[in-house]
N, C-alpha and C positions, 0 to 999 in steps of 0.2 A: 354839884352836890356829891358827897362821898356816900358810897354804899356801905351797909353793914355786911360783915362776913359771918356766915353761919356754917358750921361743920356738921354734916349729918353723921349719924352713928357709923354708917358704912365707911366713911372717910376716916373717922377716928380709929376704927378698928384696923383698917388697912395700914394706917400710919404706925400704930403700936406694934402690929405684927412685923413690919419692916424694921422698926427700931430694935425690937428683940432679936431679929435675925442678924442684923449688922453688929449688935453688941456681942452676940455669940461668936462672930467672926473675929472681932477685935474689940477689946474693951474701949468704950468711949465712941466707937464709930457710929453707933446708933444715935448717940446724942448729937453728933455732927449732922446726921441726916435730919433730926428733929429741928436743929437750928436753921438748916437751909430751908426746910419746909416753911417755918414761920417767917423767915426772911422773905420768901417768895409770896407768902400770903399778904404781905404789906403792899404788894404791887396791885392787888385787886380792887381796893375800895375806890380809888380815884377814877380809873378808866378801864373797867373790865371788858369793854367792847373791843379793845385792841387785840385781844387774843383770838386765835383761829378756832373755828368750829372743828370738833372731832366727829360729832353726830348731833345735828340740830335737835334741841336747843342747847346742847352741851358744848362747852369750849374747853380748851386745854392750856395748861401752863406747865412747861417742862422745867424740871430742876436742872441745874447745871452740872453738878458733880455726880449725882446719883441718877440711875435710869428710871426715874419715876415721873408720872404726870399727875398734876392736880386737875381734876376734872370737875367743872362747875357749870352752873346755869345762872342766868341773871333773872331775878324776879323784880321787874320794873315797878309793879304795883306796890310792893313793899320796900322798894329801894334797897334790895339786899342781893348779895352774891351767895348762892347756896353751893357749898362744896359737897359734891355727891360721893366721889370716890378718890382714893389715892391709889394709883394703878402703876404697876411695873410695866415698862414699855415692851418687854419681851413676852408678856402674857398673851394668850389667844385673843385677838381683836373681836372675834365672834362672841366670845364669852363676855367681853366688855359691853357689847351691844345688848346682850341679854340682860346684863345687870342694869343698864341704863333705861331699858324699856320697862 
């Protein structure tokens, strides 16, 4: 059974901030980031368990071209994947831990 994917406000905000930043660097680059983000989201519904834990119960999915992680948890009771944050890999991991707790 496929899971539904839900994006929390924190994930949407992180994505839009990254898109804006990349578009300031080069016109259209932020749109390429957004396209890759949504392409990767398509991997989640069928088997979200295949991705590694970053901090239980949260798992991570790395983008290929951009240095970002899609961080999510699985809500088995509701059969959904909850995307909590969109996180730049170079940011402080302790800060990520605080955000996820």
